C-alpha positions, 0 to 999 in steps of 0.5 A: 820265638815260638810257633804257637798262636800265642805270643809270649812276652819278653819278661815270660821269655826271659824266666822260661828259656834259661830255666829250660836250658838248665833243666834239660842240659845241666839237669839242674832244678831250681828251688824256684822254677817258673810254671811254664806253659804246656803250650809253650813246651809243645810248641818248641817239641820239648814235651818228653825232654823237658817233663822227662827231666823234671821226673828224673830229678824227683818232680811230680808230673800231672796224670794228663801230661803223663798221658800226653807223653805217652801218646807222644812216645808212641808216635815216636815209635812208629817213626822209628820202625818206619825208619828201620824198616826203611834203612833195611830197604835201602841196605838191601838194595846197596842204597847208601843213606844217612839219617838226619836229625829225628830219633837217631839224633835223639838217641845220640844226644839224649840217650832216649829215640823218643826224648826229642820230638820231630814232625818227619823222618829226614834222610840223606841219599846220593842224588844218582840213587834218588829215582831207585829210592823213590821207587822203593819207598812207594812200594812201603805206601809212601806217596810222593808229594810233587813231581821232580826234575832236574829244575826242581832238584836245583830248586829244592833240597829233597823231595817230600814223601807222605805215608797216609796209613800211618800218617807220616812225613818223610823228607829225602834229601839229596842236599843239605841245603837248597843253596849249592853254593853253601853246601855244594854237595854231599860226597865228603859227608858220605865219605866220613860218615861213621855208624852210631851204634844205639844198642839195637842198630847201627846208624850211618850219621854225619860226621861230628864236625859237620853234624855240628855245623849242619844244625847251626846252619838248619837252625839259622835257616829257620830264625831259631824258632824251636828252643829244641834246636838250640838244645840239640846244639848246646848238647852236641857242643858239651860233647865234642872234643877239641879236634871236632870243634876246630874242625867245625869252625874251619867249615862254618868258615868255609861254607859262610856260616861262621857268623851263626857259629860265633854266635853259638860259640858265645852263646849266653843263656841270660841273653838267649835273644841275640841267636835270635835277633841275629837271624830274625829280620825282614824285607830286603835283609830277608832276601839277602838271607834266603840268598845266602842259603838257598842260591849263590851263582849260578842260581841266585834266580831261583830263589827270587822266583820262589819268593814271587810264586809265594802268593801263587803257591798259596792260592793254589794250595787253597783251592786244591 
């Protein structure tokens, strides 16, 4: 359960994970809080959230870590400023959009736009405005990372752009998942979107029930490999009303995602491995799992093609 180069033992994780969840969700500091390596905290994008939670409980934070937090806040500020600029340009050109994850979700869940780390900006738009949106983003300095065509947009849910001057990646989504069979289109998302007011600006976001299902499915797609994703889900669940929760449950069933919804619903902090193990597998099971999220008739051959092209893509990227 880590992206770090270092391997953590099961015994270590059994100590660290419940302690982190108790601190950042319940705001509880146990008297025997175990020392958690900085590499582990950073690899799960918990730097600001974890040490910010410690500071709020009057626990001292080392000066070198305070410097890391400050640098991270500067990066997140740059992302927030860029997102505001993109939102302004889209609104001026009457392009409907929805902010996904990133600083806006951080503000929604934790009251601070810099509480959770993110490596990019994610924005959802309607597919029929994609070319216009790309043109506007290029005028802002973004560079498209790959060409697009109808076939590619069937295989991928987003177009990736990069801003070299500010070292920022932007993912412009036209679907929430590669698999049209899991989440067919985003019409209902735009019809039901609501405006979240962070005190300075109103942001179009997914309705709560769909946002909750989306966060679960996104984390499951990536094997729950970042602890921040599980924390986001539990945090949103704690603030949901009964109606939104029941609606989310029905959505999960209709999208074929109830298995992971149920795993989160019955989550036990002392048995958190059950969620990770439910999505961590290889071989034919992995291919079947990918098909579940990224294919579905009549698109199943696309995912098989993606798998077969992996060695070629790695070789191509290495030779660039």
